[in-house]
GUDRENKOL-435731 format. One line per 10 residues: number of its first residue (from 0); their letters; for each residue x, y, z of N, C-alpha, C. Coordinates in steps of 0.2 Angstrom, whole numbers, plus 2048, in hexadecimal, padded with zeros to 3 digits. Layout:
N
NUM) A) X/Y/Z/X/Y/Z/X/Y/Z | ... .
END
This chain:
301
0) XXXXXXXXXX) 230/5D6/896/231/5CF/894/22B/5CB/892 | 22B/5C8/88C/226/5C5/889/227/5BD/889 | 222/5B9/887/222/5B2/887/227/5B0/882 | 228/5B4/87C/22C/5B2/877/234/5B2/87A | 235/5B7/87E/23C/5B7/881/23D/5B1/885 | 238/5AF/889/23A/5A9/88D/23B/5A3/888 | 237/5A3/883/237/59D/87E/23E/59D/87B | 241/5A3/879/247/5A3/876/24C/5A1/87B | 24C/5A3/881/251/5A1/886/251/59A/887 | 24B/597/888/24B/590/88A/24E/58C/884 .
10) XXXXXXXXXX) 24D/58D/87E/250/58A/878/257/58B/878 | 25A/591/879/261/592/87A/264/58E/880 | 261/58E/885/263/58A/88B/263/582/88A | 25E/580/886/25E/579/884/264/577/87F | 265/57B/87A/26A/57A/875/271/57C/877 | 271/581/87C/278/584/87D/27C/585/877 | 278/588/872/27B/589/86B/277/58E/868 | 279/594/866/274/599/863/272/597/85C | 277/594/858/275/592/851/26F/58D/851 | 270/587/855/26B/582/856/265/585/858 .
20) XXXXXXXXXX) 265/589/85E/25F/58C/860/25B/590/85B | 25F/594/858/25C/598/852/258/594/84D | 25C/58E/84B/259/58A/847/252/587/849 | 252/585/850/24C/582/853/246/587/853 | 248/58D/854/243/593/854/241/596/84E | 245/593/848/243/596/842/245/59D/841 | 24A/59F/843/24D/5A6/843/254/5A6/842 | 257/5AC/840/25E/5AC/83F/262/5AD/846 | 268/5AC/846/26C/5AC/84D/26C/5B4/84F | 26E/5B9/84B/26F/5BF/84E/269/5C2/852 .
30) XXXXXXXXXX) 263/5C2/84F/25D/5C4/853/25C/5C0/85A | 25D/5BA/85A/25D/5B6/860/262/5B8/865 | 268/5B9/863/26D/5BC/868/26B/5C2/86B | 268/5C7/866/266/5CD/869/260/5CD/86E | 25B/5C8/86C/256/5C7/871/258/5C4/878 | 25D/5C0/878/25F/5BD/87E/263/5C3/882 | 267/5C7/87E/26A/5CC/882/265/5D1/884 | 260/5D3/881/25B/5D7/883/258/5D5/889 | 257/5CE/88A/254/5CB/890/258/5CC/896 | 25E/5CB/895/263/5CB/89A/264/5D3/89D .
40) XXXXXXXXXX) 263/5D7/898/264/5DE/89A/25D/5E0/89E | 258/5DE/89C/251/5DF/89F/252/5DC/8A6 | 254/5D6/8A7/255/5D3/8AE/25A/5D6/8B2 | 25F/5D9/8AE/265/5DB/8B1/269/5D5/8B5 | 269/5CF/8B1/26C/5C9/8B3/26F/5C6/8AD | 275/5C3/8AE/278/5BF/8A8/276/5B8/8A9 | 272/5B6/8A4/26F/5AF/8A4/274/5AA/8A1 | 278/5AC/89C/27C/5A8/898/284/5AA/898 | 288/5A5/899/28F/5A7/898/291/5A5/891 | 293/5A9/88D/295/5A8/886/29C/5A9/884 .
50) XXXXXXXXXX) 29F/5A4/881/2A6/5A4/87E/2A5/5A3/877 | 2AB/5A3/873/2AB/5A2/86C/2A9/59A/86B | 2AA/596/870/2AA/58F/86F/2A4/58C/873 | 2A1/58F/878/29C/58C/87C/297/591/87F | 291/58F/880/28C/593/884/28A/58F/88A | 28A/592/890/288/58E/896/283/593/89A | 27F/58F/89E/27B/593/8A2/27E/595/8A9 | 27D/59B/8AB/27F/59E/8B1/27B/59B/8B7 | 27C/59C/8BD/278/599/8C2/271/59D/8C2 | 271/5A3/8C0/26B/5A7/8C0/267/5A4/8BA .
60) XXXXXXXXXX) 26B/5A3/8B4/268/5A0/8AE/264/599/8AF | 268/595/8B3/265/58E/8B5/25E/58F/8B9 | 25E/593/8BE/258/594/8C2/253/598/8BD | 255/59C/8B9/250/5A0/8B5/24D/59B/8B0 | 251/596/8AE/24E/591/8A9/248/58D/8AC | 249/58B/8B2/243/587/8B5/23D/58B/8B5 | 23E/592/8B7/238/596/8B8/235/598/8B1 | 23A/599/8AC/237/59A/8A5/233/594/8A2 | 236/58E/8A3/232/588/8A1/22B/588/8A4 | 22B/589/8AB/224/589/8AF/220/58E/8AC .
70) XXXXXXXXXX) 222/594/8AA/21E/599/8A8/21B/598/8A1 | 21F/595/89D/21D/593/896/218/58D/897 | 219/588/89B/214/583/89C/20E/586/89E | 20E/58A/8A3/208/58D/8A5/204/591/8A0 | 208/595/89C/205/599/896/202/594/891 | 205/58E/890/202/589/88C/1FC/586/88E | 1FC/585/895/1F5/582/898/1F0/587/898 | 1F1/58E/899/1EC/593/898/1EA/593/891 | 1EE/593/88C/1EC/593/885/1E8/58D/883 | 1E9/587/886/1E6/581/885/1DF/582/888 .
80) XXXXXXXXXX) 1DF/584/88E/1D8/585/892/1D4/58A/88E | 1D6/58F/88C/1D2/594/888/1D0/591/881 | 1D4/58D/87E/1D2/58A/878/1CC/585/879 | 1CD/581/87F/1C8/57C/880/1C1/57F/882 | 1C2/585/886/1BC/588/888/1B8/58B/882 | 1BC/58E/87D/1B9/590/877/1B6/58B/873 | 1B8/585/873/1B5/57F/870/1B0/57C/874 | 1AE/57E/87A/1A9/57B/87E/1AB/575/881 | 1B2/573/882/1B4/56D/885/1B5/56D/88C | 1B6/573/88F/1B7/574/896/1B3/57A/898 .
90) XXXXXXXXXX) 1B1/57B/89F/1AD/581/8A1/1A8/57F/8A7 | 1A3/583/8A8/19F/582/8AD/198/585/8AB | 192/582/8AD/18C/585/8AC/188/584/8B2 | 184/589/8B4/180/588/8BA/179/587/8B8 | 176/582/8BA/170/57F/8B8/16A/57F/8BD | 165/582/8BC/15F/582/8C1/15A/57C/8BF | 158/578/8C4/154/573/8C3/14E/573/8C8 | 148/573/8C5/142/573/8CA/142/56C/8CE | 13F/56C/8D4/13F/566/8D8/13C/560/8D4 | 13F/55B/8D4/13D/555/8D0/13E/555/8C9 .
100) XXXXXXXXXX) 142/55A/8C6/143/55B/8BF/146/555/8BC | 14B/551/8C0/14E/54C/8BD/14A/545/8BD | 144/546/8BF/13F/541/8BE/13C/541/8B7 | 13D/547/8B4/13A/548/8AD/140/546/8A8 | 13E/541/8A4/143/53D/8A0/147/542/89C | 144/547/898/148/54B/894/14E/54F/898 | 14C/551/89E/151/555/8A2/156/550/8A4 | 155/54B/8A7/15A/546/8A9/15E/544/8A4 | 15B/542/89E/15F/540/898/164/546/896 | 161/54C/896/166/551/894/16C/552/898 .
110) XXXXXXXXXX) 16B/552/89F/170/552/8A4/175/54C/8A3 | 173/546/8A2/177/540/8A1/17A/541/89B | 177/542/895/17A/542/88F/17F/548/88E | 17E/54D/891/183/553/891/189/551/894 | 188/54F/89A/18E/54D/89F/192/548/89B | 18F/543/898/193/53E/894/197/540/88E | 194/545/88A/197/548/884/19B/54E/886 | 19B/551/88B/19F/557/88D/1A1/556/894 | 1A6/551/895/1A8/550/89C/1AC/556/89F | 1AF/55A/89B/1B3/560/89D/1AF/566/8A0 .
120) XXXXXXXXXX) 1A8/566/89E/1A3/56B/8A1/1A0/569/8A7 | 1A1/56D/8AC/19E/56C/8B3/197/56F/8B3 | 192/56B/8B4/18B/56D/8B5/18A/56E/8BD | 189/574/8BF/187/575/8C6/180/575/8C6 | 17D/570/8C9/176/56F/8CA/173/572/8D0 | 16E/577/8CF/16B/57A/8D5/163/579/8D5 | 160/578/8DA/159/576/8DA/155/57D/8DC | 150/57F/8D8/14C/584/8D9/145/583/8D6 | 140/585/8DA/139/585/8D7/139/58B/8D2 | 134/58C/8CE/134/590/8C8/135/598/8CA .
130) XXXXXXXXXX) 132/59A/8CF/133/5A1/8D0/13A/5A3/8D3 | 13C/59E/8D7/143/59F/8DA/148/59F/8D4 | 147/59A/8D0/14B/599/8CA/14C/5A0/8C6 | 146/5A3/8C5/145/5A9/8C1/149/5AF/8C4 | 149/5AF/8CB/14D/5B4/8CF/154/5B3/8CE | 156/5AC/8CE/15D/5AB/8CD/160/5AC/8C6 | 15C/5AB/8C1/15D/5AD/8BA/15E/5B5/8BA | 15A/5B8/8BD/15A/5C0/8BC/160/5C2/8C0 | 162/5BF/8C5/168/5C1/8C9/16F/5BF/8C6 | 16E/5BB/8C0/174/5B9/8BC/178/5B3/8BF .
140) XXXXXXXXXX) 174/5AF/8C3/177/5A9/8C7/176/5A3/8C3 | 172/5A3/8BE/170/59D/8BA/172/59E/8B3 | 174/599/8B0/175/599/8A8/16F/595/8A5 | 16C/590/8A8/167/58C/8A6/162/58B/8AB | 15C/58A/8AA/157/587/8AF/152/584/8AC | 150/57E/8AE/14A/57A/8AC/144/57C/8B1 | 13F/57E/8AE/139/581/8B1/133/57D/8B0 | 12F/57C/8B5/128/578/8B4/123/57E/8B4 | 11F/57F/8AF/11A/584/8AF/114/582/8A9 | 10E/583/8AB/109/581/8A6/109/585/89F .
150) XXXXXXXXXX) 10B/58B/89F/10B/58F/899/112/592/899 | 114/596/894/11A/599/893/11C/59E/898 | 121/59C/89D/122/5A1/8A2/126/5A7/8A0 | 126/5AC/8A4/12A/5B2/8A3/131/5B1/8A6 | 136/5B2/8A2/13D/5B2/8A4/140/5B8/8A4 | 146/5B9/8A7/149/5C0/8A7/14C/5C2/8A0 | 14D/5C8/89F/150/5CA/899/157/5C6/898 | 159/5C5/892/15F/5C1/891/15E/5BA/891 | 158/5B7/893/157/5B0/892/151/5AE/88D | 152/5A8/88B/14C/5A6/886/14A/59F/888 .
160) XXXXXXXXXX) 144/59D/885/141/597/888/141/592/882 | 141/58B/884/140/586/87F/13C/581/883 | 136/57F/880/132/579/883/135/573/882 | 136/56F/887/139/568/886/134/562/888 | 12F/563/88B/12A/55E/88D/123/560/88F | 11E/55C/88D/118/55D/890/116/556/893 | 112/556/898/110/550/89B/109/551/89F | 105/54C/89F/0FF/54D/8A3/0FF/54E/8AA | 0FB/552/8AD/0FA/552/8B4/0F5/54C/8B6 | 0F7/549/8BC/0F4/543/8BE/0F0/544/8C5 .
170) XXXXXXXXXX) 0EB/540/8C6/0E8/540/8CC/0EB/53B/8D1 | 0ED/53D/8D7/0F0/538/8DB/0EB/537/8E1 | 0E9/531/8E3/0E5/530/8E8/0E7/52A/8EC | 0E4/529/8F2/0E6/523/8F6/0E2/51D/8F3 | 0E4/517/8F4/0E1/511/8F1/0DA/510/8F3 | 0D8/512/8F9/0D2/511/8FC/0CD/517/8FA | 0CF/51C/8F6/0CB/522/8F5/0C6/520/8F0 | 0C0/523/8F0/0BA/521/8EC/0BC/522/8E4 | 0C1/526/8E2/0C3/526/8DB/0C8/521/8D9 | 0CB/51E/8DE/0D1/519/8DC/0CF/514/8D7 .
180) XXXXXXXXXX) 0C9/512/8D6/0C8/50D/8D1/0C4/510/8CB | 0C4/517/8CA/0C1/51A/8C5/0C3/518/8BE | 0BE/516/8BA/0BF/514/8B3/0BF/51A/8AF | 0C6/51B/8AC/0C7/520/8A8/0C9/527/8AB | 0CB/52C/8A7/0CD/532/8AA/0C7/535/8AF | 0CA/538/8B4/0C5/53B/8B9/0C4/542/8B8 | 0BD/544/8B7/0BB/54B/8B6/0BD/54F/8BC | 0BF/555/8BB/0C1/55A/8C0/0BC/55B/8C5 | 0B6/55C/8C3/0B0/55D/8C7/0AF/558/8CD | 0B2/552/8CC/0B2/54D/8D1/0B6/54F/8D7 .
190) XXXXXXXXXX) 0BA/553/8D6/0BF/555/8DC/0BD/55B/8E0 | 0B7/55E/8DE/0B5/564/8E1/0B4/564/8E9 | 0B2/55F/8EC/0B2/55E/8F3/0B7/55B/8F6 | 0BD/559/8F3/0C2/555/8F5/0C7/55A/8F9 | 0CB/557/8FE/0D0/55A/901/0D7/559/8FD | 0DA/55F/8FC/0E1/55E/8F8/0E7/55F/8FC | 0EC/55B/8FA/0F3/55C/8FD/0F7/55F/8F7 | 0F9/565/8F9/0FD/568/8F3/102/56D/8F6 | 105/571/8F1/10A/576/8F3/106/57C/8F6 | 109/580/8FA/107/586/8FD/106/58B/8F8 .
200) XXXXXXXXXX) 101/58F/8F8/100/595/8F3/105/59A/8F3 | 109/59B/8F8/10F/59F/8F8/115/59C/8F7 | 115/596/8F5/11C/593/8F3/11E/595/8EC | 125/594/8EB/127/595/8E4/126/591/8DF | 122/58B/8E1/120/586/8DC/11A/589/8D8 | 11A/587/8D1/114/589/8CD/10E/584/8CD | 10F/57E/8D0/10A/579/8D0/104/57B/8D3 | 105/57F/8D9/0FF/581/8DC/0FA/585/8D8 | 0FD/58A/8D4/0F9/58E/8D0/0F6/58A/8CA | 0FA/585/8C8/0F7/580/8C2/0F1/57C/8C5 .
210) XXXXXXXXXX) 0F2/579/8CA/0EC/575/8CD/0E6/57A/8CE | 0E7/580/8D1/0E2/584/8D2/0DE/586/8CC | 0E2/588/8C7/0DF/58A/8C0/0DB/584/8BD | 0DE/57E/8BE/0DA/578/8BC/0D4/577/8BF | 0D4/578/8C6/0CD/577/8C9/0C9/57D/8C7 | 0CB/582/8C6/0C7/588/8C4/0C3/587/8BE | 0C6/583/8B9/0C3/581/8B3/0BD/57D/8B4 | 0BD/579/8BA/0B7/575/8BC/0B2/579/8C1 | 0B4/57F/8C2/0AF/583/8C6/0B0/583/8CE | 0B6/581/8D0/0B7/581/8D7/0BE/582/8D9 .
220) XXXXXXXXXX) 0BF/584/8DF/0C6/585/8E2/0C8/580/8E6 | 0CE/57D/8E5/0D1/577/8E9/0D1/579/8F1 | 0CF/574/8F5/0CF/575/8FC/0D6/572/8FE | 0DB/576/900/0E1/573/902/0E1/571/909 | 0E1/56A/90A/0E1/567/911/0E8/568/914 | 0ED/567/910/0F4/568/913/0F8/56B/90D | 0FC/570/90F/101/573/90A/108/570/90C | 10B/56E/907/112/56B/908/117/56E/903 | 11D/56D/905/123/570/900/126/56C/8FC | 125/565/8FD/129/560/8F9/124/55B/8F5 .
230) XXXXXXXXXX) 126/559/8EF/122/554/8EC/121/54E/8F0 | 127/54B/8F3/126/545/8F7/122/545/8FD | 122/54B/900/11D/54C/906/116/54C/903 | 114/54F/8FE/10E/54F/8FB/10B/548/8FA | 10F/544/8F7/10E/53D/8F5/10D/539/8FC | 111/53A/900/111/537/907/10A/538/90A | 108/53E/90A/102/540/90E/0FC/53D/90A | 0FC/53D/903/0F7/53A/900/0F6/533/901 | 0FC/530/903/0FC/529/905/0F9/527/90B | 0F8/52D/910/0F5/52C/916/0ED/52C/915 .
240) XXXXXXXXXX) 0EB/52E/90F/0E4/52E/90E/0E0/535/910 | 0E4/53A/912/0E1/540/915/0DF/545/90F | 0E1/543/909/0E0/548/903/0E2/545/8FD | 0E1/548/8F7/0E4/546/8F1/0E8/54C/8EE | 0EB/54B/8E8/0EF/550/8E5/0EF/54F/8DE | 0F1/554/8DA/0F2/554/8D3/0F9/556/8D2 | 0FD/552/8CE/104/553/8CD/106/551/8C6 | 10B/553/8C3/10D/551/8BD/10F/54A/8BD | 10E/547/8B7/10F/53F/8B6/116/53D/8B9 | 11B/540/8B7/122/53E/8B9/123/53D/8C0 .
250) XXXXXXXXXX) 11F/542/8C4/120/541/8CC/11C/53B/8CE | 118/538/8CA/115/532/8CC/119/52C/8CC | 11F/52D/8C9/124/527/8CA/126/526/8D1 | 125/52B/8D5/127/52A/8DC/121/527/8E0 | 11C/524/8DD/116/522/8E0/117/51C/8E5 | 112/51B/8E9/113/515/8EE/10D/511/8EE | 10E/50B/8F1/108/506/8F0/101/508/8F2 | 101/50D/8F7/0FB/510/8FA/0F8/515/8F5 | 0FB/516/8EF/0F8/51C/8EB/0F6/519/8E4 | 0F1/51C/8E1/0EF/51B/8DB/0EF/521/8D7 .
260) XXXXXXXXXX) 0F2/521/8D0/0F3/526/8CC/0EE/526/8C6 | 0EA/52B/8C5/0E5/52B/8C0/0E5/531/8BB | 0E3/530/8B5/0E3/535/8B0/0DD/53A/8B2 | 0DE/540/8AF/0D9/546/8B1/0D6/547/8AA | 0CF/548/8AA/0CB/54A/8A4/0CB/551/8A3 | 0D1/554/8A1/0D1/55B/8A0/0D7/55C/89B | 0D5/560/895/0DB/562/891/0E0/566/894 | 0DE/56A/899/0E3/56F/89C/0E7/56B/8A1 | 0E6/565/8A3/0EA/561/8A7/0F1/55F/8A4 | 0F5/564/8A2/0FB/562/89F/100/567/8A2 .
270) XXXXXXXXXX) 106/564/8A4/10C/568/8A7/111/568/8A1 | 114/56E/8A1/11A/56F/89C/120/570/8A0 | 126/56E/89D/12C/56F/89F/130/573/89A | 133/578/89C/137/57D/898/13E/57D/89A | 142/57F/895/149/580/897/14B/588/895 | 14C/58B/89A/14E/592/899/156/593/899 | 159/596/894/160/597/894/162/59E/892 | 168/5A0/893/16A/5A6/891/16A/5A7/88A | 169/5AD/887/169/5AE/880/170/5AD/87D | 175/5AD/881/17C/5AD/87E/17D/5A6/87C .
280) XXXXXXXXXX) 179/5A3/878/17A/59C/876/180/59B/872 | 183/5A0/870/189/59F/86C/18F/59C/870 | 18F/59C/876/194/599/87A/193/591/879 | 199/58E/877/199/587/875/196/582/87B | 198/583/881/195/57F/886/18E/57F/887 | 18B/586/887/184/587/888/180/584/882 | 183/586/87C/180/584/876/17F/57C/875 | 184/579/878/184/571/878/17E/56F/87C | 17E/572/882/178/570/887/171/571/884 | 171/577/881/16A/578/87D/169/573/878 .
290) XXXXXXXXXX) 16E/571/874/16D/56C/86F/16B/566/872 | 16E/564/877/16C/55E/87B/165/55E/87D | 163/563/881/15C/564/883/157/563/87D | 159/566/878/154/566/872/154/55F/86F | 159/55C/86F/159/555/86C/155/550/871 | 156/551/878/153/54D/87C/14B/54E/87D | 14A/555/87C/143/557/87D/13E/556/877 | 141/555/871/13E/554/86B/139/54E/86C | 132/550/86B/12D/54A/86B/12B/548/872 | 12E/54A/877/12C/548/87E/126/54A/880 .
300) X) 121/546/882/11B/548/885/118/542/889 .
END
């Protein structure tokens, strides 16, 4: 039994006349009668009572009609869903975001713009620091991930990278700190004896490595007074005055009255944001997200 057999039967049941049904279906009457008879033989049930003057549904035919219509409706929904998915109108993408990614304008604008232009695509947003995100990509659990890393990061096979933003790293100090009123960018060597509040060396965040490499260019290793796991916790502790920190500029949007944010006098004090995505960019939903990120990230710095 094929969908066409159900379609033939539904039209005959609606018309209760083989000639009119054949005309609606764009076929001649004899083949239509043969198809209905073959359907009845396959089901081993008489669906129609036929006389020379009339065609009527049997009780079995009446019940079968309801199910045939439901099956055809479901098949049409499946066809429509497949077509919409092919066009990128519906579907789902799993997206990794580094903590605080939505404070970066190109990332937030990409998510907002994409949701507005593609409401049928569900974006499943999951938060991961860079190394955890790379593991999730390698395990096949992410379609896209935004990563913060000072240089081009390594991503698993099957993924490619696009840079979407560069922003300066900033010095964050308490308002009573000796550098709070510094005129102009602060040289890194000024921080050699300072206590740092930052991420733990064994965390999945790459910012610890970045800050350590920055300090190394000035000939010292940062003295970590307190290691924390969240950006907000770092800022809060700097606000108590027990240490300072170096963070990307967008994180300083969370600043508090007790804090002062200062530029750093180093060309290496730059953070970069990357979008990693599967290479199967031919899929319409993914291709549209890549295009949105490209448009939002163009010229952002």
